[in-house]
Structure formats: structure tokens, C-alpha cells
PyMOL CGO cylinders between C-alpha atoms (Angstrom):
from pymol import cmd
from pymol.cgo import CYLINDER

trace = [
    CYLINDER, 16.62, -12.21, -131.57, 15.40, -15.63, -132.61, 0.3, 1, 1, 1, 1, 1, 1,
    CYLINDER, 15.40, -15.63, -132.61, 16.10, -17.21, -135.97, 0.3, 1, 1, 1, 1, 1, 1,
    CYLINDER, 16.10, -17.21, -135.97, 13.72, -16.44, -138.78, 0.3, 1, 1, 1, 1, 1, 1,
    CYLINDER, 13.72, -16.44, -138.78, 13.86, -20.09, -139.84, 0.3, 1, 1, 1, 1, 1, 1,
    CYLINDER, 13.86, -20.09, -139.84, 11.56, -22.76, -138.51, 0.3, 1, 1, 1, 1, 1, 1,
    CYLINDER, 11.56, -22.76, -138.51, 14.24, -25.47, -138.35, 0.3, 1, 1, 1, 1, 1, 1,
    CYLINDER, 14.24, -25.47, -138.35, 17.75, -25.16, -136.91, 0.3, 1, 1, 1, 1, 1, 1,
    CYLINDER, 17.75, -25.16, -136.91, 20.71, -24.98, -139.28, 0.3, 1, 1, 1, 1, 1, 1,
    CYLINDER, 20.71, -24.98, -139.28, 23.20, -27.81, -139.55, 0.3, 1, 1, 1, 1, 1, 1,
    CYLINDER, 23.20, -27.81, -139.55, 26.63, -27.25, -141.05, 0.3, 1, 1, 1, 1, 1, 1,
    CYLINDER, 26.63, -27.25, -141.05, 28.62, -30.18, -142.40, 0.3, 1, 1, 1, 1, 1, 1,
    CYLINDER, 28.62, -30.18, -142.40, 31.78, -29.91, -144.49, 0.3, 1, 1, 1, 1, 1, 1,
    CYLINDER, 31.78, -29.91, -144.49, 32.45, -33.25, -146.20, 0.3, 1, 1, 1, 1, 1, 1,
    CYLINDER, 32.45, -33.25, -146.20, 35.55, -33.69, -148.36, 0.3, 1, 1, 1, 1, 1, 1,
    CYLINDER, 35.55, -33.69, -148.36, 34.92, -32.17, -151.81, 0.3, 1, 1, 1, 1, 1, 1,
    CYLINDER, 34.92, -32.17, -151.81, 35.48, -35.44, -153.68, 0.3, 1, 1, 1, 1, 1, 1,
    CYLINDER, 35.48, -35.44, -153.68, 33.07, -37.31, -151.40, 0.3, 1, 1, 1, 1, 1, 1,
    CYLINDER, 33.07, -37.31, -151.40, 30.40, -34.64, -151.83, 0.3, 1, 1, 1, 1, 1, 1,
    CYLINDER, 30.40, -34.64, -151.83, 30.77, -34.68, -155.62, 0.3, 1, 1, 1, 1, 1, 1,
    CYLINDER, 30.77, -34.68, -155.62, 30.53, -38.49, -155.72, 0.3, 1, 1, 1, 1, 1, 1,
    CYLINDER, 30.53, -38.49, -155.72, 27.45, -38.39, -153.46, 0.3, 1, 1, 1, 1, 1, 1,
    CYLINDER, 27.45, -38.39, -153.46, 25.77, -35.80, -155.70, 0.3, 1, 1, 1, 1, 1, 1,
    CYLINDER, 25.77, -35.80, -155.70, 26.44, -38.03, -158.71, 0.3, 1, 1, 1, 1, 1, 1,
    CYLINDER, 26.44, -38.03, -158.71, 25.04, -41.06, -156.87, 0.3, 1, 1, 1, 1, 1, 1,
    CYLINDER, 25.04, -41.06, -156.87, 21.91, -39.12, -155.86, 0.3, 1, 1, 1, 1, 1, 1,
    CYLINDER, 21.91, -39.12, -155.86, 21.18, -38.14, -159.45, 0.3, 1, 1, 1, 1, 1, 1,
    CYLINDER, 21.18, -38.14, -159.45, 18.07, -35.94, -159.50, 0.3, 1, 1, 1, 1, 1, 1,
    CYLINDER, 18.07, -35.94, -159.50, 17.55, -36.23, -155.75, 0.3, 1, 1, 1, 1, 1, 1,
    CYLINDER, 17.55, -36.23, -155.75, 18.37, -33.24, -153.55, 0.3, 1, 1, 1, 1, 1, 1,
    CYLINDER, 18.37, -33.24, -153.55, 21.20, -33.53, -151.01, 0.3, 1, 1, 1, 1, 1, 1,
    CYLINDER, 21.20, -33.53, -151.01, 19.17, -31.78, -148.29, 0.3, 1, 1, 1, 1, 1, 1,
    CYLINDER, 19.17, -31.78, -148.29, 16.29, -34.21, -148.75, 0.3, 1, 1, 1, 1, 1, 1,
    CYLINDER, 16.29, -34.21, -148.75, 18.75, -37.13, -148.60, 0.3, 1, 1, 1, 1, 1, 1,
    CYLINDER, 18.75, -37.13, -148.60, 20.15, -35.92, -145.27, 0.3, 1, 1, 1, 1, 1, 1,
    CYLINDER, 20.15, -35.92, -145.27, 16.63, -35.47, -143.86, 0.3, 1, 1, 1, 1, 1, 1,
    CYLINDER, 16.63, -35.47, -143.86, 15.71, -38.99, -145.07, 0.3, 1, 1, 1, 1, 1, 1,
    CYLINDER, 15.71, -38.99, -145.07, 18.82, -40.40, -143.36, 0.3, 1, 1, 1, 1, 1, 1,
    CYLINDER, 18.82, -40.40, -143.36, 17.92, -38.67, -140.09, 0.3, 1, 1, 1, 1, 1, 1,
    CYLINDER, 17.92, -38.67, -140.09, 14.38, -40.05, -140.31, 0.3, 1, 1, 1, 1, 1, 1,
    CYLINDER, 14.38, -40.05, -140.31, 15.73, -43.57, -140.95, 0.3, 1, 1, 1, 1, 1, 1,
    CYLINDER, 15.73, -43.57, -140.95, 18.08, -43.20, -137.98, 0.3, 1, 1, 1, 1, 1, 1,
    CYLINDER, 18.08, -43.20, -137.98, 15.24, -42.22, -135.66, 0.3, 1, 1, 1, 1, 1, 1,
    CYLINDER, 15.24, -42.22, -135.66, 13.00, -45.04, -136.96, 0.3, 1, 1, 1, 1, 1, 1,
    CYLINDER, 13.00, -45.04, -136.96, 15.54, -47.83, -136.35, 0.3, 1, 1, 1, 1, 1, 1,
    CYLINDER, 15.54, -47.83, -136.35, 18.81, -46.56, -134.83, 0.3, 1, 1, 1, 1, 1, 1,
    CYLINDER, 18.81, -46.56, -134.83, 20.55, -49.91, -134.29, 0.3, 1, 1, 1, 1, 1, 1,
    CYLINDER, 20.55, -49.91, -134.29, 19.93, -51.18, -137.81, 0.3, 1, 1, 1, 1, 1, 1,
    CYLINDER, 19.93, -51.18, -137.81, 20.72, -47.88, -139.49, 0.3, 1, 1, 1, 1, 1, 1,
    CYLINDER, 20.72, -47.88, -139.49, 23.96, -47.32, -137.57, 0.3, 1, 1, 1, 1, 1, 1,
    CYLINDER, 23.96, -47.32, -137.57, 25.07, -50.93, -138.16, 0.3, 1, 1, 1, 1, 1, 1,
    CYLINDER, 25.07, -50.93, -138.16, 24.92, -50.26, -141.91, 0.3, 1, 1, 1, 1, 1, 1,
    CYLINDER, 24.92, -50.26, -141.91, 27.29, -47.31, -141.46, 0.3, 1, 1, 1, 1, 1, 1,
    CYLINDER, 27.29, -47.31, -141.46, 29.97, -49.10, -139.41, 0.3, 1, 1, 1, 1, 1, 1,
    CYLINDER, 29.97, -49.10, -139.41, 32.44, -49.50, -142.28, 0.3, 1, 1, 1, 1, 1, 1,
    CYLINDER, 32.44, -49.50, -142.28, 31.83, -45.93, -143.51, 0.3, 1, 1, 1, 1, 1, 1,
    CYLINDER, 31.83, -45.93, -143.51, 32.18, -44.06, -140.23, 0.3, 1, 1, 1, 1, 1, 1,
    CYLINDER, 32.18, -44.06, -140.23, 34.84, -41.33, -140.54, 0.3, 1, 1, 1, 1, 1, 1,
    CYLINDER, 34.84, -41.33, -140.54, 37.74, -41.10, -138.13, 0.3, 1, 1, 1, 1, 1, 1,
    CYLINDER, 37.74, -41.10, -138.13, 37.25, -38.47, -135.46, 0.3, 1, 1, 1, 1, 1, 1,
    CYLINDER, 37.25, -38.47, -135.46, 39.02, -35.21, -136.24, 0.3, 1, 1, 1, 1, 1, 1,
    CYLINDER, 39.02, -35.21, -136.24, 40.54, -33.13, -133.46, 0.3, 1, 1, 1, 1, 1, 1,
    CYLINDER, 40.54, -33.13, -133.46, 38.54, -29.99, -132.75, 0.3, 1, 1, 1, 1, 1, 1,
    CYLINDER, 38.54, -29.99, -132.75, 39.84, -26.50, -132.15, 0.3, 1, 1, 1, 1, 1, 1,
    CYLINDER, 39.84, -26.50, -132.15, 43.29, -25.13, -132.80, 0.3, 1, 1, 1, 1, 1, 1,
    CYLINDER, 43.29, -25.13, -132.80, 46.22, -27.51, -133.14, 0.3, 1, 1, 1, 1, 1, 1,
    CYLINDER, 46.22, -27.51, -133.14, 48.48, -27.67, -130.11, 0.3, 1, 1, 1, 1, 1, 1,
    CYLINDER, 48.48, -27.67, -130.11, 51.74, -25.79, -130.23, 0.3, 1, 1, 1, 1, 1, 1,
    CYLINDER, 51.74, -25.79, -130.23, 54.75, -27.93, -130.92, 0.3, 1, 1, 1, 1, 1, 1,
    CYLINDER, 54.75, -27.93, -130.92, 57.47, -27.95, -128.24, 0.3, 1, 1, 1, 1, 1, 1,
    CYLINDER, 57.47, -27.95, -128.24, 59.97, -25.18, -128.88, 0.3, 1, 1, 1, 1, 1, 1,
    CYLINDER, 59.97, -25.18, -128.88, 57.49, -23.28, -131.07, 0.3, 1, 1, 1, 1, 1, 1,
    CYLINDER, 57.49, -23.28, -131.07, 56.40, -19.67, -130.55, 0.3, 1, 1, 1, 1, 1, 1,
]
cmd.load_cgo(trace, "trace")
């Protein structure tokens, strides 16, 4: 069964404090619209847009379950 929505979902879980600060910075603007605007800016000029994010890029988090420690169950 296909999705009832026209556009695919995208799930992002930013740290709570960062999300709250971003909502404050956006003021009356909607977070969803901001993300869509960022994606449009990325597509329009990827090199320039990504260069502006260099100092803000988050560290990569390991995916999946943590590895068992030696001697653990």
C-alpha cells in the first residue's frame, strides 16, 4: 500500500535545546518551511550552502545498537 502523502516523510531528532533555540530564532516562521527552504538553497548552490555549514556540522553518531563490551553478556 502506498503512502497517502504526496511527499516522503523525513525524521530528524535534533537535541532538545538546539531545537528550542532554533524555534526562538525562527520567530513566527515555521520549522518545516525553514527545512524546505534550506533544502532548496542546497540544491540551488550546493558548494556555497555547504561551505556556510562547515563549522556547524555535527559529529557523526554511530548507528544501530552499541557493541557489546568484552566480558559482557
